[in-house]
C-alpha positions in Angstrom: 0.0 0.0 0.0 1.1 3.5 -0.6 2.1 5.5 2.5 1.0 9.2 2.6 3.6 11.4 4.2 2.1 14.8 3.6 -1.2 16.5 2.8 -1.2 17.9 -0.8 -2.2 21.5 -1.3 -5.0 20.3 -3.7 -7.0 18.2 -1.3 -10.2 16.8 -2.9 -11.7 16.0 0.5 -13.5 18.7 2.4 -15.5 18.6 5.6 -17.7 15.8 4.3 -14.7 13.5 3.7 -13.3 14.3 7.2 -16.3 12.5 8.7 -15.7 9.6 6.3 -12.1 9.5 7.2 -13.0 9.3 10.9 -15.3 6.3 10.1 -12.4 4.6 8.2 -10.1 5.1 11.2 -12.6 3.6 13.5 -13.3 0.6 11.3 -10.0 -0.9 10.1 -11.9 -3.8 8.4 -13.6 -1.4 6.0 -13.7 -2.4 2.4 -12.2 1.0 1.6 -8.9 -0.4 3.0 -8.1 -2.7 0.1 -6.1 -5.9 0.4 -2.7 -5.5 -1.0 -3.4 -8.3 -3.5 -5.6 -5.9 -5.4 -2.5 -4.2 -6.8 -1.9 -7.3 -8.9 -3.9 -6.3 -11.9 -4.4 -9.8 -13.3 -7.9 -11.3 -13.7 -7.1 -13.9 -11.1 -5.7 -11.4 -8.6 -8.7 -9.1 -9.1 -11.2 -11.9 -8.6 -9.5 -13.0 -5.4 -9.4 -9.5 -4.0 -13.0 -8.9 -4.8 -14.1 -12.0 -3.1 -12.2 -10.9 0.0 -14.5 -7.8 0.2 -17.7 -9.7 0.4 -17.5 -10.6 4.1 -16.9 -7.1 5.2 -19.8 -5.2 3.6 -22.0 -5.2 6.7 -19.4 -3.4 8.9 -18.5 -0.4 6.7 -20.1 2.1 4.3 -21.3 0.3 1.2 -20.1 1.1 -2.3 -22.2 1.4 -5.4 -20.5 0.7 -8.8 -21.6 1.8 -12.2 -21.1 -1.6 -13.8 -19.8 -5.1 -13.0 -16.6 -5.0 -15.1 -13.8 -6.9 -13.3 -10.9 -5.4 -15.2 -7.6 -3.7 -14.4 -9.0 -0.2 -14.4 -11.8 -1.1 -12.1 -9.4 -2.8 -9.7 -7.3 0.3 -9.7 -10.3 2.4 -8.9 -11.2 0.1 -6.0 -7.6 0.4 -4.7 -7.5 4.2 -5.1 -10.9 5.0 -3.6 -9.6 4.5 -0.1 -7.3 7.5 -0.5 -8.4 10.7 1.1 -6.3 12.8 -1.2 -6.4 13.6 -4.9 -2.9 12.3 -5.5 -4.0 8.9 -4.3 -7.4 9.0 -6.0 -5.9 9.6 -9.5 -2.7 7.6 -9.0 -2.0 5.6 -12.1 -5.5 6.0 -13.5 -4.6 8.2 -16.5 -1.8 5.9 -17.6 -4.0 2.8 -17.1 -6.6 4.2 -19.4 -4.2 5.1 -22.3 -2.4 1.8 -21.9 -5.5 0.1 -23.0 -4.4 1.0 -26.5 -1.4 -1.3 -26.2 -4.0 -3.8 -27.1 -7.1 -3.2 -29.2 -8.3 -0.4 -26.9 -11.9 -0.1 -25.9 -14.4 2.3 -24.4 -14.3 2.5 -20.6 -16.9 3.8 -18.2 -16.7 3.0 -14.5 -17.5 4.8 -11.3 -17.8 4.0 -7.6 -19.7 5.9 -5.0 -20.6 5.6 -1.4 -24.1 4.3 -1.1 -26.5 6.3 1.1 -26.7 5.2 4.7 -29.1 2.3 5.5 -28.7 1.0 1.9 -28.0 -2.7 1.6 -24.3 -3.1 0.8 -23.4 -4.6 -2.5 -20.3 -6.5 -3.2 -18.2 -5.5 -6.2 -19.4 -8.5 -8.2 -23.1 -8.2 -7.1 -24.2 -4.7 -7.7 -27.1 -2.9 -9.2 -26.0 -0.5 -11.9 -26.4 3.2 -11.4 -26.6 5.9 -14.0 -23.2 6.7 -15.6 -24.2 10.4 -15.4 -24.1 10.2 -11.6 -20.5 11.1 -11.4 -19.0 11.7 -14.9 -18.3 15.3 -15.5 -19.6 16.6 -12.2 -16.7 15.8 -9.8 -15.3 18.5 -7.5 -12.0 17.6 -9.0 -11.7 16.7 -12.7 -9.1 16.1 -15.3 -9.9 15.5 -19.0 -7.7 14.7 -22.0 -8.9 15.0 -25.6 -6.9 13.8 -28.5 -7.7 14.1 -32.2 -5.8 11.8 -34.5 -4.6 12.8 -38.0 -7.4 10.6 -39.4 -10.0 12.6 -37.5 -10.9 10.1 -34.7 -11.6 11.6 -31.3 -10.3 10.0 -28.1 -11.7 11.4 -24.9 -10.6 10.6 -21.3 -12.1 12.0 -18.1 -11.4 11.5 -14.4 -13.7 12.8 -11.7 -13.3 12.7 -8.0 -15.4 14.0 -5.1 -15.8 13.2 -1.4 -18.0 10.2 -2.0 -17.1 9.1 -5.5 -14.5 8.4 -8.2 -15.2 7.9 -11.9 -13.3 7.4 -15.1 -14.4 7.4 -18.7 -12.7 6.8 -22.1 -14.3 6.8 -25.5 -13.2 6.7 -29.1 -15.3 8.1 -32.0 -13.9 5.9 -34.8 -11.5 3.2 -35.9 -7.9 3.6 -35.0 -4.9 2.4 -37.0 -2.1 0.5 -35.3 0.2 3.5 -35.6 -2.5 5.7 -33.9 -3.0 3.2 -31.1 0.8 3.1 -30.4 0.9 6.9 -30.4 -1.9 7.0 -27.9 -0.4 4.4 -25.6 2.9 6.3 -25.9 1.3 9.3 -24.1 0.3 7.2 -21.1 3.2 8.2 -18.9 3.0 11.8 -20.0 -0.7 12.0 -19.1 0.0 10.5 -15.7 2.9 13.0 -15.2 0.5 15.9 -15.9 -2.1 14.5 -13.4 0.6 13.9 -10.8 1.8 17.4 -11.2 -1.7 18.8 -10.7 -2.0 16.8 -7.5 1.5 17.6 -6.2 2.1 19.7 -3.1 3.0 22.3 -4.1 1.3 22.1 -7.5 3.6 21.6 -10.5 3.1 22.0 -14.3 4.3 18.8 -16.0 3.4 19.0 -19.6 6.6 18.4 -21.5 5.6 14.8 -22.3 2.3 15.8 -23.8 4.1 17.9 -26.4 6.1 14.9 -27.5 3.9 13.5 -30.3 4.2 13.3 -34.0 1.7 15.7 -35.6 1.5 13.4 -38.6 -0.2 10.8 -36.4 -1.9 12.8 -33.7 -3.4 16.2 -34.8 -3.9 17.8 -31.4 -3.8 17.2 -27.7 -5.9 19.1 -25.1 -5.8 18.8 -21.4 -8.1 20.5 -18.9 -8.2 20.3 -15.1 -10.2 21.9 -12.4 -9.2 21.0 -8.8 -10.2 22.3 -5.4 -7.4 23.7 -3.4 -7.1 23.4 0.4 -7.2 27.2 1.0 -9.3 29.4 3.2 -11.6 30.4 1.7 -11.8 27.4 -0.6 -10.5 28.0 -4.2 -10.1 26.2 -7.4 -7.0 25.6 -9.5 -7.7 25.5 -13.3 -5.4 24.5 -16.1 -5.9 24.4 -19.9 -3.4 23.0 -22.4 -3.5 22.7 -26.2 -0.9 21.5 -28.6 -1.0 20.9 -32.4 1.3 21.3 -35.3 0.8 25.0 -35.4 0.7 26.2 -31.8 1.0 25.3 -28.1 -1.0 27.1 -25.5 -1.1 26.9 -21.7 -3.1 28.8 -19.1 -3.6 28.3 -15.4 -5.0 30.2 -12.5 -5.5 29.8 -8.8 -6.1 32.1 -5.8 -2.6 33.5 -6.1 -2.9 34.6 -9.7 -2.9 33.5 -13.4 -0.4 32.8 -16.1 -0.3 32.0 -19.8 2.3 30.7 -22.3 1.8 30.4 -26.0 4.4 29.1 -28.6 4.1 29.5 -32.3 5.0 26.1 -33.9 4.1 27.2 -37.4 7.4 29.0 -38.1 10.4 26.9 -36.9 13.0 28.0 -39.4 14.9 29.8 -36.7 14.9 27.0 -34.2 18.3 25.9 -33.2 19.7 22.5 -32.1 18.9 20.9 -28.7 22.0 22.5 -27.1 21.1 26.0 -28.2 17.5 25.6 -27.1 18.6 24.4 -23.7 20.9 27.4 -23.3 18.1 29.8 -24.3 15.6 28.2 -21.9 18.1 28.4 -19.0 18.7 32.0 -19.8 15.1 32.9 -19.7 14.5 30.9 -16.5 17.3 32.9 -14.9 15.6 36.1 -16.0 12.3 34.9 -14.5 14.1 34.4 -11.2 15.6 37.8 -11.3 12.2 39.4 -11.9 10.7 37.4 -9.1 13.4 38.5 -6.7 13.3 42.2 -7.7 9.5 42.4 -7.7 8.9 40.1 -4.7 6.8 37.7 -6.8 5.0 34.7 -5.3 7.5 31.8 -5.3 5.0 29.0 -5.9 3.3 30.8 -8.7 6.6 31.7 -10.4 7.7 28.1 -10.0 4.6 26.9 -11.9 5.2 29.6 -14.5 8.8 28.4 -15.1 7.6 24.8 -15.3 5.1 25.8 -17.9 7.5 27.8 -19.9 10.1 25.0 -20.0 7.5 22.4 -20.9 6.0 24.4 -23.7 9.5 25.0 -25.2 10.5 21.3 -25.0 10.3 18.6 -27.6 10.0 20.6 -30.8 10.9 17.2 -32.2 8.9 16.1 -35.3 7.5 19.5 -35.9 11.0 21.0 -36.2 12.2 18.2 -38.4 9.2 18.8 -40.7 10.3 22.4 -41.0 13.8 21.2 -41.7 15.3 24.4 -40.3 14.4 26.1 -43.6 12.2 29.0 -44.4 11.7 27.5 -47.9 13.0 24.0 -47.8 13.5 23.8 -51.6 15.5 27.1 -51.7 17.7 27.9 -48.6 18.5 27.3 -45.0 19.9 29.5 -42.3 23.7 29.7 -42.1 25.7 29.3 -38.9 26.2 33.1 -38.7 22.4 33.6 -38.9 21.7 31.1 -36.1 24.4 32.8 -33.9 22.3 35.9 -33.5 19.0 34.0 -32.8 17.9 32.4 -29.5 17.1 29.1 -31.1 13.6 29.0 -29.6 10.3 29.2 -31.4 8.5 32.5 -31.0 6.4 32.8 -27.8 4.5 35.1 -25.5 4.3 34.5 -21.8 2.5 36.5 -19.0 2.2 36.1 -15.2 -0.1 38.2 -13.1 -0.5 37.8 -9.3 -3.7 38.6 -7.6 -3.3 42.1 -6.1 -3.8 42.4 -2.4 -4.2 45.3 0.0 -2.1 44.3 3.0 -2.3 47.6 4.8 -5.8 48.4 6.1 -4.8 52.0 6.8 -3.7 52.5 3.2 -5.7 50.1 1.0 -4.6 51.8 -2.2 -1.1 50.5 -1.5 -1.4 47.1 -3.1 1.0 44.2 -3.3 1.1 43.2 -7.0 3.3 41.5 -9.6 2.9 41.5 -13.3 5.5 40.1 -15.8 5.5 39.7 -19.6 8.1 38.3 -21.9 8.0 37.6 -25.7 10.0 36.8 -28.8 9.1 37.4 -32.4 11.1 36.4 -35.5 10.9 37.4 -39.1 12.7 35.5 -41.9 12.1 36.9 -45.4 13.8 37.0 -48.9 13.3 35.7 -52.4 16.4 33.4 -52.0 19.4 32.8 -49.8 21.4 35.5 -51.4 18.8 38.2 -50.5 17.6 36.9 -47.2 16.7 39.2 -44.2 16.5 38.1 -40.6 15.1 40.0 -37.6 14.3 38.9 -34.0 13.0 41.0 -31.2 12.9 40.0 -27.5 10.9 42.1 -25.0 10.2 41.9 -21.3 8.3 44.1 -18.8 7.9 44.0 -15.0 5.5 46.0 -12.9 5.4 45.2 -9.1 4.7 46.8 -5.8 5.2 45.4 -2.3 5.6 46.2 1.4 8.6 45.3 3.6 9.4 46.0 7.2 11.6 49.1 7.7 13.9 47.2 10.0 15.4 44.1 8.4 14.7 40.9 10.2 11.5 42.0 11.8 8.0 41.0 10.8 5.5 43.1 8.9 2.3 43.4 10.9 0.1 46.1 9.4 -3.2 46.8 11.2 -5.4 49.8 12.1 -3.0 51.0 14.8 -0.4 53.8 14.3 2.2 51.6 16.0 2.0 49.1 13.2 2.7 51.7 10.5 6.5 51.3 10.3 7.2 50.0 6.8 8.7 50.5 3.4 6.7 50.4 0.2 8.2 49.9 -3.3 6.9 50.4 -6.8 8.9 48.7 -9.6 8.6 49.5 -13.3 11.2 47.8 -15.6 11.4 46.9 -19.2 14.1 45.5 -21.6 14.4 45.0 -25.3 16.9 43.2 -27.7 16.5 43.7 -31.4 18.8 41.9 -34.0 18.7 42.5 -37.7 20.7 40.9 -40.6 20.4 41.5 -44.3 22.2 40.0 -47.3 22.7 41.4 -50.8 24.1 39.3 -53.6 25.1 36.7 -51.1 27.1 39.0 -48.9 26.3 40.2 -45.4 25.4 43.9 -45.9 23.9 44.7 -42.5 24.2 43.1 -39.0 23.1 45.1 -36.0 21.9 44.5 -32.5 20.2 47.2 -30.4 19.6 46.5 -26.7 18.0 48.7 -24.0 17.0 48.3 -20.4 15.1 50.6 -18.2 14.5 50.5 -14.4 12.4 52.7 -12.1 12.1 52.1 -8.4 9.9 54.3 -6.3 10.7 53.9 -2.6 8.5 55.2 0.3 9.2 54.8 4.0 6.6 55.4 6.7 7.0 55.9 10.4 3.9 55.9 12.6 2.0 56.2 9.3 3.8 59.4 8.2 5.9 59.5 5.0 9.5 60.2 6.0 11.2 59.2 2.7 10.1 59.4 -0.9 12.7 58.5 -3.5 12.4 57.7 -7.2 15.5 56.0 -8.7 15.5 55.8 -12.5 17.9 53.8 -14.6 18.3 53.5 -18.3 20.9 51.9 -20.6 21.0 51.4 -24.3 23.6 49.8 -26.6 23.9 49.5 -30.4 26.4 47.2 -32.1 27.6 46.6 -35.6 28.1 42.9 -36.0 29.4 42.7 -39.5 33.0 42.3 -38.4 32.1 39.8 -35.7 30.2 37.7 -38.3 33.0 37.8 -40.9 34.0 34.4 -42.0 37.6 34.6 -40.8 39.0 36.8 -38.0 42.3 38.5 -38.1 45.2 36.3 -37.0 43.8 33.1 -38.4 46.0 33.0 -41.5 48.6 30.5 -40.1 46.0 28.3 -38.5 45.0 24.9 -39.8 41.5 24.4 -41.3 40.4 22.5 -38.1 41.7 25.3 -35.9 39.9 27.9 -38.0 36.7 26.0 -37.7 37.1 25.7 -34.0 37.8 29.4 -33.5 34.9 30.2 -35.7 32.6 28.1 -33.6 33.9 29.7 -30.4 33.4 33.2 -31.9 29.8 32.5 -32.9 29.0 30.9 -29.5 30.4 33.9 -27.6 28.3 36.2 -29.8 25.2 34.1 -29.1 25.6 34.6 -25.4 25.2 38.4 -25.9 22.0 38.5 -27.9 19.6 37.7 -25.0 17.6 40.2 -23.1 19.5 42.0 -20.4 16.9 43.3 -18.0 19.1 45.5 -15.8 21.1 48.6 -16.8 24.1 47.8 -14.7 24.4 44.3 -16.4 23.9 45.8 -19.9 26.6 48.4 -19.3 29.3 45.8 -18.4 28.8 43.6 -21.5 31.8 43.6 -23.8 30.6 44.5 -27.3 31.2 42.0 -30.2 32.2 44.5 -32.8 31.7 48.3 -33.1 29.4 49.7 -30.5 27.8 52.8 -29.3 26.5 52.9 -25.7 24.5 55.5 -23.8 23.3 55.6 -20.3 21.1 57.8 -18.1 21.0 57.5 -14.4 
């Protein structure tokens, strides 16, 4: 049996289930505590386990089942139903449903529910069927997965859980080929990872696996979840995910705030190799951490945002291969010099907004807030390789406000008394931009520039006994323009006596160093210390 060491933040049981849990603790022989043999998902093991339940029905709450199927999924439901927490309720169920496609695959509809008190208990094998609509689609906690195959078949999976019931359902609209069944079964672990992330404490976004499918076999994948969170007052965590050959979209929200990430999968000519992608993702994640630190963002919400961003920018896989790294596969591909000034990621937009709060009752207009946006857009044009033009723009913006105690190490306790009104209040307004442009004429690089800018503004206010004693605005701005033509030249000075391999190695190192410098630099002091790769003009205002 699985031991529960902690209570997940997303707890599907409320006050009603607390009473049920008490009954379970008082009655160890309850059928809700399943024999360990139920884990053996063989027909013989399931039958033996079910027979072991029959003698206990008169001493514990009775269960009502939707149908009499004695299969692996039903046995797993029977095992999981004893769990008080969502992680246990949904454990393994998503994977078990999709793994049905390792065989012929079939429609599944099963639910179990506590029967009303004073109802004659039914054993698992001797039950009166109840309406499938009793639980399906109406659970307090629900997760659904919808997959459309390239041939147009629809595959729908749904899991529902509430205090007194658990239900699963899977249906297929048409015939599936062997290739489609294998692709569906191949998403079993990814679907379960997504479910486990939703039930994790604290919640996690685990969607990378659901992006790893061949769009030539599966046209689209959609995941939706709505789960009650153990907060006061009670709140709901929602999540929506969509992926197809043209786009990926993620949005989620909870009591702390909301976030969204979208990735354009329709234009992948600028996508780099796996190493370049990993470097770009790590660079952006570092920027997110910097923004959260500067703006005092919610750590748990930012962690989910980072998980979502990484997952959505993973596994370009078959889609990138289909693009072949070419704007026009029959005409031209990007050169190494072109890729050196690009991030290597597909274009994206990402936003994170925390729920604003008024933590000072004596100054409710002073809100604690955090809003962050980041994006990338790329343009690749030209009649042919000799006249191609490349442009990529990255942008970020941070707006935040927060309270801190005036004396470090003390706690902030703002109330309606004057004595509590010792605090500092900050307002942050930052933005950054990086703009790269390349142009070729008659096969020669005629223009290569990068323009970067960063702006910071910090408004600091200090209060003592509710009176403003310090009000300071600190602006900061830095901009830098670079001509990259020399840096992108095929051979650098001093390479004449080098061997061919040495020249190639030095060339790779030069382009790699240049690529390090094309990312956003959100803070003026960082931007001003960057060594330019080529001719530059810098300006600053403090």
